[in-house]
C-alpha positions, 0 to 999 in steps of 0.5 A: 499500500502506498499513498502519493501526493502529486503536486504541480510546481509553484508559479514561475514568471513564464507561467504568469506570462503564459509562455511555455517552459517545457523541459528545456527552460529551467525557470525559477519560481517567482514571488507568487510561486514561492508564496504558493510553495510556502502555503502548501508546506504550511498545510501539509508539513505535519504529513509524515512523508517517507520520501520526496521525489521531484523532476530534474528541474529547479522549479520543482525543487524550490516548490518542495524545499520546505520538506527537503529542509526538514531532512526528508529523503529526496530523489530527482527523477528526470522521468518526471520532467515536463513534456518538451515542447521543442521549438515553442519553449520560451517563445512569446505567447502569440496568437500563432503559438496558441493556434499551434498549441491548440492544434497539437493538443487536438491531435492528442485528444484524437488519439495521435500520441506521437504528435509533437513539435519539432525538437519536442516530445510526444505523449508516447515518449513522455509516458515511456520515461514516466513509466520507468520513473514510476516502476522505480517508485513502486519498487521502494516498498518501504516508502509508504507515503510519498510526495511527488512534485512535477509539471502540469502536462506531465502530471496530466499524462501521469494521472492517465497512466496510473488510473489506466485511462487513455491519454486522450483524457488528459484534459480532464485533469485540470491543474494550477500551480501547486494543485494536489492530486492524491492517489492510493496504490494497493500493489496492483492499481491506483485509485484517485482519492483527492483531485485538483485540491488547492485549499492551501491557497485560500490564505493567499 
């Protein structure tokens, strides 16, 4: 039996501006993101996590810094990194970018999980590396209560994988910065027990 708390990282300045970061832009949290991270820590610091997992990108490290500073074991898994958006990463949030983004998301909703931007990753490619990361986490049988900090699009894909849903359902998992999804694992399957919880942000 495991319980996973899966959160998205706090806000970065590029998030605020609507600019895609993806895997290739390693941005820091902005002041709002730091406040969101602190609010999450203040609400959940008494939870007895056995381990903290993050992606390799600094915005996830900064989001769970409070828990790491408590001395909790921490491991970075690049399998949890955000989907790479390739040529669109870090580009201005123009109408052209929004049209291109909507077009590739529509392909995914139609079941074309190999669709991707030039230099980027497809959902199938992200799913393959996330499956390896999750196999590693599942093998750590002594870790019962786990905090995972990752990224919006990757988190949507991961939830589809863990809940045995087609990746075309990814848009059904809404997210904002530091939103929380909780899942229980019985050794065979995952069940969703909390969804898109941002109650910790009520004080902000």
